C-alpha positions as CSV (number, residue, x, y, z in Angstrom):
1,X,6.6,282.4,492.7
2,X,9.9,280.9,494.0
3,X,12.6,283.3,495.1
4,X,16.1,283.0,494.0
5,X,19.0,282.2,496.4
6,X,20.3,285.8,496.2
7,X,16.9,286.9,497.6
8,X,17.0,284.5,500.5
9,X,17.9,285.8,504.0
10,X,19.3,283.9,507.0
11,X,16.1,282.2,508.2
12,X,15.1,281.0,504.7
13,X,12.8,283.9,504.1
14,X,13.5,286.6,501.5
15,X,15.8,289.5,502.1
16,X,14.2,293.0,502.3
17,X,14.7,293.5,498.5
18,X,13.3,290.0,497.8
19,X,10.3,290.6,500.0
20,X,9.6,294.0,498.4
21,X,9.7,292.3,495.0
22,X,7.3,289.5,496.2
23,X,4.9,292.1,497.6
24,X,5.0,294.3,494.5
25,X,4.4,291.2,492.3
26,X,1.4,290.2,494.5
27,X,-0.1,293.7,494.4
28,X,0.3,293.7,490.7
29,X,-1.7,290.5,490.3
30,X,-4.6,291.5,492.4
31,X,-7.2,294.2,492.0
32,X,-9.2,294.8,495.2
33,X,-8.3,295.6,498.8
34,X,-10.4,295.7,501.9
35,X,-10.0,298.8,503.9
36,X,-10.6,299.1,507.6
37,X,-11.3,302.6,508.9
38,X,-12.3,304.2,512.1
39,X,-13.7,307.7,512.6
40,X,-16.6,309.7,514.0
41,X,-19.1,307.1,512.7
42,X,-17.2,304.2,514.2
43,X,-15.4,301.2,512.7
44,X,-16.1,300.4,509.0
45,X,-14.8,298.1,506.3
46,X,-15.1,298.6,502.5
47,X,-13.6,296.9,499.4
48,X,-12.2,299.1,496.7
49,X,-10.2,298.7,493.5
50,X,-6.7,300.0,493.7
51,X,-3.6,300.7,491.6
52,X,-0.1,300.7,493.0
53,X,3.3,302.2,492.4
54,X,5.9,300.2,494.2
55,X,4.3,299.8,497.7
56,X,2.2,303.0,497.5
57,X,-1.5,302.3,496.9
58,X,-4.1,304.5,495.4
59,X,-7.9,304.1,495.3
60,X,-10.8,306.4,494.4
61,X,-14.0,306.7,496.2
62,X,-17.0,309.0,496.5
63,X,-16.4,311.6,499.2
64,X,-19.9,310.7,500.6
65,X,-18.9,307.2,501.6
66,X,-18.5,306.3,505.3
67,X,-15.0,305.1,504.7
68,X,-14.0,308.4,503.0
69,X,-15.5,310.4,505.8
70,X,-13.6,308.3,508.4
71,X,-10.3,308.7,506.4
72,X,-10.8,312.5,506.2
73,X,-11.2,312.5,510.0
74,X,-8.2,310.3,511.0
75,X,-5.8,309.9,508.1
76,X,-5.2,306.3,509.1
77,X,-6.1,303.0,507.5
78,X,-5.5,299.3,507.6
79,X,-6.0,297.2,504.5
80,X,-5.7,293.6,503.3
81,X,-5.3,292.2,499.8
82,X,-5.8,288.4,499.6
83,X,-7.4,285.5,497.9
84,X,-9.8,282.9,499.1
85,X,-8.3,279.6,500.3
86,X,-9.7,276.4,501.5
87,X,-6.7,275.4,503.5
88,X,-4.8,277.6,505.9
89,X,-1.5,276.7,504.3
90,X,-2.7,278.2,501.0
91,X,-3.5,281.6,502.6
92,X,-1.4,284.4,501.0
93,X,-1.9,288.0,501.2
94,X,-0.8,291.5,502.2
95,X,-1.8,293.2,505.4
96,X,-0.8,296.8,505.9
97,X,-1.3,299.9,508.0
98,X,-0.4,303.4,507.2
99,X,-1.4,307.0,506.5
100,X,-3.9,308.0,503.8
101,X,-4.4,311.4,502.2
102,X,-6.5,312.6,499.3
103,X,-4.6,313.8,496.3
104,X,-5.3,317.4,495.2
105,X,-6.4,318.4,491.8
106,X,-2.8,318.4,490.5
107,X,-0.7,316.3,488.2
108,X,-0.5,313.4,490.7
109,X,-4.3,313.0,490.7
110,X,-4.4,313.0,486.9
111,X,-1.5,310.5,486.7
112,X,-3.2,308.1,489.1
113,X,-6.6,308.3,487.4
114,X,-4.9,307.5,484.1
115,X,-3.4,304.4,485.8
116,X,-7.0,303.5,486.8
117,X,-8.1,303.8,483.2
118,X,-5.2,301.7,481.9
119,X,-5.7,298.9,484.5
120,X,-9.5,299.1,484.7
121,X,-10.9,300.2,481.3
122,X,-14.5,299.7,482.6
123,X,-14.1,302.7,485.0
124,X,-14.7,305.1,482.1
125,X,-18.2,303.7,481.9
126,X,-18.6,304.1,485.6
127,X,-17.4,307.6,485.4
128,X,-20.2,308.4,482.9
129,X,-18.2,307.7,479.7
130,X,-16.3,311.0,480.2
131,X,-13.0,309.7,481.5
132,X,-10.9,312.5,480.1
133,X,-13.3,315.2,481.3
134,X,-13.5,313.5,484.8
135,X,-9.7,313.5,485.1
136,X,-9.7,317.3,485.1
137,X,-13.0,318.2,486.7
138,X,-14.5,315.6,489.0
139,X,-15.1,316.8,492.5
140,X,-17.5,314.2,494.0
141,X,-14.8,311.5,494.1
142,X,-11.5,311.7,496.0
143,X,-8.4,309.9,494.9
144,X,-6.6,308.5,498.0
145,X,-2.9,307.7,498.5
146,X,-2.0,305.1,501.1
147,X,1.6,305.3,502.3
148,X,2.2,302.1,504.3
149,X,4.2,302.3,507.4
150,X,4.0,298.5,508.1
151,X,3.5,295.7,505.6
152,X,3.1,292.1,506.4
153,X,3.2,289.4,503.7
154,X,1.4,286.2,504.8
155,X,2.9,283.3,502.9
156,X,3.0,279.8,504.6
157,X,5.7,278.7,502.2
158,X,8.0,280.0,504.9
159,X,8.4,278.5,508.4
160,X,6.7,281.3,510.3
161,X,4.4,282.3,507.4
162,X,4.6,286.0,508.1
163,X,7.2,288.3,506.6
164,X,7.3,291.9,507.6
165,X,8.7,295.1,506.1
166,X,9.4,297.5,508.9
167,X,8.8,301.2,509.0
168,X,12.6,301.7,508.3
169,X,12.6,299.3,505.4
170,X,9.6,301.0,503.9
171,X,11.1,304.5,504.3
172,X,14.1,303.4,502.2
173,X,12.1,303.0,499.0
174,X,13.6,301.3,496.0
């Protein structure tokens, strides 16, 4: 997706607002992210479905999984969202690191699970066909919120191919 001239910075890459827009657009067009975790059981990687609101990401997972146990122990995560490519120049994707926390049983959890039902209608079947009931009562699955503190957008359309949103730029959420 080309960026407009008002979204272009000095080095030909997008401005902060333009980059945020490109990252949000990219996140909205993809469905899975690969998580990297570390904890008492060591390094681990897992792929999960996600939903996003702006640059905040949410996923749900069984509390019994190794990645969920690692996240509970450290509260830190790294993740990638990308697509397969056969040429290095075609590689695009989001890399991020940040803090992760489980959402409690309140309104935020219900809101995020409803987003999952809208984006991924098949999850109701995975949840045993009782999506509405699960929204209020499920305890075996946690809903995790990732708050990125560093986001890197890899896009070889630009000279250096790597565009970063800093901690400061992320904290000034649009």
